[in-house]
C-alpha positions as CSV (number, residue, x, y, z in Angstrom):
1,M,32.5,22.5,1.9
2,G,30.6,19.5,2.6
3,A,31.1,16.1,0.5
4,K,27.8,14.9,-1.4
5,P,27.3,11.4,-1.4
6,M,27.6,9.6,-5.0
7,P,24.0,8.9,-6.1
8,E,23.5,5.0,-6.5
9,E,23.2,3.5,-9.9
10,S,20.0,1.6,-10.4
11,D,20.2,-2.0,-10.9
12,P,19.3,-3.2,-14.3
13,Y,18.1,-6.1,-13.6
14,T,15.8,-5.1,-10.8
15,Q,12.2,-5.5,-11.8
16,P,9.4,-3.4,-10.3
17,P,7.2,-5.3,-8.0
18,A,4.3,-7.4,-9.4
19,M,1.2,-6.0,-9.6
20,P,-1.2,-7.2,-6.7
21,Y,-4.2,-9.0,-7.4
22,W,-7.6,-7.9,-6.7
23,P,-10.3,-10.4,-7.2
24,F,-13.1,-8.5,-6.2
25,S,-15.6,-5.7,-7.5
26,T,-15.2,-1.8,-6.7
27,S,-18.3,-1.9,-4.8
28,D,-16.7,-4.7,-2.4
29,F,-13.8,-1.9,-2.2
30,W,-15.6,0.4,-0.6
31,N,-17.8,-2.0,1.7
32,Y,-14.3,-3.0,3.0
33,V,-13.1,0.5,3.4
34,Q,-16.5,1.4,5.7
35,Y,-16.1,-1.8,7.3
36,F,-12.2,-1.0,8.1
37,Q,-13.2,2.4,9.3
38,T,-15.7,1.3,11.6
39,Q,-12.6,-1.0,13.2
40,G,-10.4,1.9,12.9
41,A,-8.0,-0.3,10.6
42,Y,-6.5,2.7,8.6
43,P,-3.4,0.9,8.1
44,Q,-5.4,-2.1,6.4
45,I,-7.4,0.4,4.3
46,E,-4.0,2.0,2.9
47,D,-2.7,-1.5,2.1
48,M,-6.2,-2.4,0.3
49,A,-6.1,1.1,-1.4
50,R,-2.8,0.2,-3.1
51,T,-3.8,-3.1,-4.3
52,F,-7.1,-1.8,-5.6
53,F,-5.6,1.3,-7.2
54,A,-2.8,-0.6,-8.7
55,H,-5.2,-2.0,-11.4
56,F,-5.9,1.6,-12.6
57,P,-3.3,4.0,-14.6
58,L,-2.3,5.8,-11.7
59,G,-0.8,1.9,-10.5
60,S,2.8,3.0,-11.9
61,T,2.8,6.0,-9.5
62,L,2.6,3.4,-7.0
63,G,5.6,1.8,-7.6
64,F,3.6,-1.1,-10.0
65,H,4.4,-1.5,-13.3
66,V,1.1,-1.5,-15.2
67,P,0.9,-2.7,-18.8
68,Y,-0.7,-0.4,-21.3
69,Q,-4.4,-1.5,-22.2
70,E,-6.3,-0.3,-25.0
71,D,-10.0,0.4,-24.2
């Protein structure tokens, strides 16, 4: 019978990564996406998209702590 590894306990002092800062507008984001597509810079699009979408409620699914905001 195979041995199963013990699951590592999470460190209670570990904090989630800070939310990245996106100082531009939504239209700026899409303009950058189009520019990077023309350059074939897809890894940069992924990094930029993670930063941009971290500011929306789905940011918590990207590994960022998104504070609750009342609308």
